[in-house]
N, C-alpha and C positions, 0 to 999 in steps of 0.2 A: 292482264299480263303485260301488255305493251307499256302501260304507264309504270308498272312496277319495274320493268327492265330499265326504263329511262331514269327512274329515280335511283336505281342501284348504280347506273353509270355516272350519274351526277355526283352521288355520294363518294364513289371511288375517285372521281376527279378532284373533289374537295380534299380528300385524304392525301392524294398525291401532292397537291399544291401545298398542303400544310407540312408534309414531310420535306419538301424542297425548301420551304421557308425556314423550317427548323434547322436543316443542314446549313444553310447560308448564315443564319444568325448565330449558330453555336459552334461552328468551326470544324465539323467533321461528322461522320456517320453516327457517332454516339452523342456528340455535343459536349461530353464531359472531358475535361482535361485530366490526364493521368497525374497521380500524386508525384510531387517532386519534379514536375515538368519545367523545362526551360522554354519560355514562350517568346518568340520573336514577332512582335506586333507593336505598331505605333500606339502608344498609350502614355499619358502624362508627359514627362520630359523626353521620353524616348520617341524619336522620329526617324522615318526612313529618309536617307539622303542618297541622291542619285549622283554618280560621278564616273568619270573616265580617268584611268590611270596610265594611259599610253598615248602620247600626243607629240607630234613633230611640227616644227616651224622652220622658218628661214634660218634659224640658228644652226640647223644641220640640213636635212634633206626634205623638209616640208616646203610647200609652195605659198605660204602666207605669213603675214606678220603676226607675232604672238598676241597683240592686242585684238586683232581681228578674229583670231581663233577663239580667244576667250569670250568675245562678244557672241560668236556663233553658239557656244554652249550656254552662255548665260541667257540668251534670248529664247532658248528652247527648253528652259526649265530645269537644267542641270543645277545641282547644288555645289559641286566641286569639280575641279579639273587639275590634273598634274601634267606639267610640261616635262617631257623626257627626251630631249634631243641627244643625239649620239655623242658620247664621250665629251660632253661639254655642259657647262652651266652658263646661263645668261647673266653673268655677274661682272662683265668687263665691257669695254668699249669695242663695238664691232660695227662696221659699215658694210652695206650690201649694194651692189650695182643693180639699179632698177631694171635695166634692159637685159642683164645677163643672168639674174637669179631665176629660180624655178617658177616664181609667180609672175615675173615680167611686168609689163605695163598694166595688165589687168589688175594684178594685186595692188599695185601702187595707186591706181585710180580709185579703187574701192577704199583704200586706206585714207586717201585725201578727202573722199566724200564723207566718210564716217567721223573723221577727226579733222574738221576744218579750222580749228581754233588755235593753230600754232603748235599743236602737239608734235607734228612730224618735223624732225630735224633733217635738213637736207644740205648737200653741198654739190658743187658742180652743176652742169646743165647738159641738155641734149643726151647724147649717147653716154656721156660721162656722169650723168646724174646718179647720186648715191643717197641712201637713206640710212640713218643710224638706227640699228635695231635696239629696241627698248630692252633694258635690263629687266630681269624678273621683278625686282623690287618696284620699279616704276610701273610696270603693267599691273602688279598686284595692288599698288596704292590707288591706281586709277579705277580699277574695275571690281575689286573685291568689296563685298558688303558684309559686315558682321552678321552672322546668323542667316544670311541669304545666299551668298555666293563666295566660294573660297577658291583661291588659286594656290597650288602647292608646287614647290620646286623639286624637280627630280632629274634623273639621268638614265639613259639607256646605255649601260655598260656593254659595249659592242666588241666582242672578242671572237676568236676562232681557234680551232685546232686543226691543223692541216687545211683541208678545204671546207670544213664544217663550221658554219656560223653558230656562235653561242652568245645570246643576248639576254641580259638580265636588267630589269628596271629597279632602281632605288628611288623610293618615294619619300619626300621630306628630307632631302639631302642639302647640306650646306657647303660641301667641298667636293670637287671632282674626284671620283675613284677611277684611276686609269685601268685599262684591261690588265689583268694579272698574269695571263698565260698559264700553261700547264702542259704536262706530257701526255694527256689524254683528254677526251671530252669531259669525263667525270672530274678529273683533277682541275681542269680549267674552270668548270662551274664552281667547284668547292673553293678554289683559291679566290675567286671573285666574291663569293659569299663570305668567306673569312674576312676579307678586307672590309666589306660592308658591316659585318657584325663588330669588327674591331672599332670601326668609326663610331658606331652607335654606342658601344661601351665606353669609349674614350670621352665622348661628348655628353652622354646622357640624353641625347636628342632622339626621340622616337623615330624609327626608320623601318620601313617595310621593303623587303626585297622579294622579287618574284621572277621566275623563269618565263621568258617570252616564247611564244610560238615554236614549240619543239619541232614541228615538222617543216619549218622554214629551212630550205636547203637540206632537208632530212638530217639536220644537225644533231638532234638530241633524241636518244632512245629512252624507253622506260628504265632500262638497266642502268643508264647513266644517272638519271635523276633520282631513282628510288633510294640511292645510298647517301645522297647529299644531306649533310647535317647543318642546321641553322637556317634552312630555307624551306618554307612550308606552303608556298603558293606557286601556282603556274597558270598559264592561260589555256583554259579548256576551249575558249572561243576567242578568236582574234579576227577583226573585221577586214584585214588585208586579204584581197583575193589571191595573193601568191603564197600564203602560208600553209595551205593544204590541211585545214582542220579535219577533213574527212579521210585523210590518208589516201592510199590506193591499194592495188592488189598485193603489193609487197610491203607496204608500210601501214602500221596501225593508225587508226584515227586518234585524235587527242582524247576522246572519251575512253577508248580502249586503253590507251596509255595510262589514263587516270586510274582505272580499275586495277590494272596490274600493279601500279605503284602503291595504291592503298593496301592491296593484299600483301605485298611483300614488306611494306613498312610495318605492318601489324604483326605478320606471322614470322618474318625472318630477321628484321633489323631493329625492332622495338623502338621505332621512331614515331614522332607525332603524325597525325593525319595530314594529308596534302589537300589543301583547299583549291578550288577552281575559280578562276576569274574570267570575266568577259570584258574585252577592251576593244577600242577602235583601231589603234595603231594608225591614226590619221596622218596622211601626207598631202592629200589633195583636197582643196576647198573651193574650187571655182567652177566645176562642171558636175554638180550633184543633181541627179544620180548618174553614175557612169560605172565602168568596171575598174575604177581606180581605188586606191585606199583612202576611204572617205570617213568623215565623222558620222556618228549616230547609229552605228550598227550594234555595238555591244557595250555594256556598262555593268557596274556593280551597284547594288542597293544596300546601304549600310545602316544598321540600326544603332543610333548613338544619341547621347543626351545633348551634345553640342556639336556645332559645325566647326571643328578645329582639327588640325592634323593629329594632335595627340589623341583626341576622342575617337576619330575615325580609325586610326591604326590600332588602338587598343581593342575596339569592337571587332575589327577584322581578325586580329590575332586570337580573339575568343570565338571566332566562327559566327559572329552575329551579322551575317550578310548573305546575300545570294547573288548569283550572276544572271544576267538576262540579255536576250536579244529582242525583247518586245513584250514578253509576258510579265505581268505584275502580280506579285503575291501579297495577300493580306496578312498571312501569318504562317509561321513554321513552328511547330511544337515538338520538342524532343524530350524523351524521358527514358527511364529504365524499362518502360513497357514497349516503346516504339517511336514512330515518327508520323506526324500529322501535317498536312498541308492544306491551305485554303487559297485559292486563286481569286484575284479581283477580276471577276469575269466581265468581258465585254459583250454587249448584245450581239447576237448572231454569230458568235464564235464558240466553237466547241473545244474541249480540253481533254487531254489524256495524261494522267499522272502515272509514271513508271517508277517503281521502286526496284533498285538494283543493288547487288551486293555479292559477297562471297561467304560461303558457309565453311565452318570448321570441317576438316576432313576432305577439303577440295583436292583435286588432282593437281599436284605442283609441277608436273613435268612440262617441259617446253622444248622447242627445237628451233634451230636457226632458219631464217628465210634464205632460200637458195635461188640463184638465177637459172636461166634455161640450160646452162651447162652443168648444173648441180653444185655450183660453188656458193658457199655462204656469203651473203652480202651484209653490209652494216645496216641493220634495221632492228626494231624491237622484235624480240623472239615471238614465236607463236605459242600461246598457252592454251590450256584446256578451257572449254566453255564454262567450266565451273567458276571461273574467275569473272566477276562482274555479271553474273547471270540475272535474268529477270525473275524477281521474287514475287511481284504482284503488279497488276495493272488495273487502274481505276478509271473508268470513263466518267468525266464530269469535273466540276471546278473544286471539288474537295475530296480528299482521300486520306486513309490511314493505313499504316502498316504496323502490325503487332509482332514483336519478336517471338520466334519459336524457341530460342535458346542457343542456337548454334551459329548465329551470324557473327562474322568478324566485323563487318561494317554494313551500313545501309546508306544509300544516297537516293535522292529523288530527282527526276527530270520531268519537266512539264512540257508537253507538246501541244501546240494549238493548231487550229485549222486556218489561221490567218497567215497569209503569205507575208514575208518580210518585204517592205516596200523597196528597199535598196540592199539586196542581199550580197554577201561576200561570195557565195557560191550559188549558181542557178538553182531555183526551186526550193530555197530555204523557207521554212515556216518559223514563225516567232516561237521562242522557247525560253525556259528558265531552268536554272540548275541550283537546287538547294545543296548546302554543304553536307558532306558525309558525317555520320555519327557512328561511334563504336557500338557494335552489338554486344550481347552478353559474352560471346566467345572472344571478343576483342578487348575485353577489359581485364583479362587475367594477368 
């Protein structure tokens, strides 16, 4: 009996191991891909490209030279990087005071060490020493490599309504778009989006515009963004410690904002899905890690055939990407049957896949947020828990969700047990966000 028990235990262990291997090799609990599935997975010409779409340099309020920032990303395995300085393109001559700019002598000494071959243009001396900031075309020519590393020109269109900051990034821009202003936060966003769309249509140049850090200065609510037309991207994760991704007692988190927007755009406004980005919003490059706004915290992984602005933007507009703060995905499979995810698991790290969404027939009521005196404050309204509810949770590196028929949309978030080495908020664990897909009730 003792030997028989051991044999049964051994046999059970072998079966469990076989099941795990089958799961990892075949992409989900069943291993079979549903008919008509759209599969996001590196295969053939399609490759995952890692990039950051929100970057600041000495051209505005960053503390380093653009070529040094480009080197930082290139040397750490990024495939593309977009420079997005505030209300400016690096397309003209500009000199910076070495002793007075945000990077100071530290940034200058690093620049001279990495580029000792006459690359740095200087004038003056001592406290009056100046360096010419390289134009985007110069930096791109020096550091871009076809198929290996791509630099993209962009702008952070930095506007405001009254005291509320409103920032949007335009990726692959060839001409500055000045802040367009408006009579409300919504109108200010829409006017800037309209200007970007007009620029794209006039030039035929692919251009991606996204809303930055909605909780920065509590500037943008879900109600502001849900109605905007022509803009289908926003930052669900921004690496700047001051942008309040998690919200607070009175203000919704960016993920809560996302679910409210998705629900309303499908059920009320008949607008496209809103996709979620992760970005760095890097400003500080000399004391990593610290509690400043630094590189390496958030990025997008884009599935495209070539490493060009055109291919990357097309892929993102088609939803062929995911956002990450550390977790890497092997595949995302969507179909009329449901959504499947497979994580590229790290040894010793555990994963939890959460499927979230809103079902048809949800409670649509909401109420304003009020202060201690009972007065309504400007903040995303409080909605029913029916919106963005937890539909299913799977423990492990692979999971599937099958539609029951009443889902407006479903999205997936992957949580890991690995702490982020340089978090934007204390206690962050590495995560990934798959893009939402319409459910059966959202396709009507």
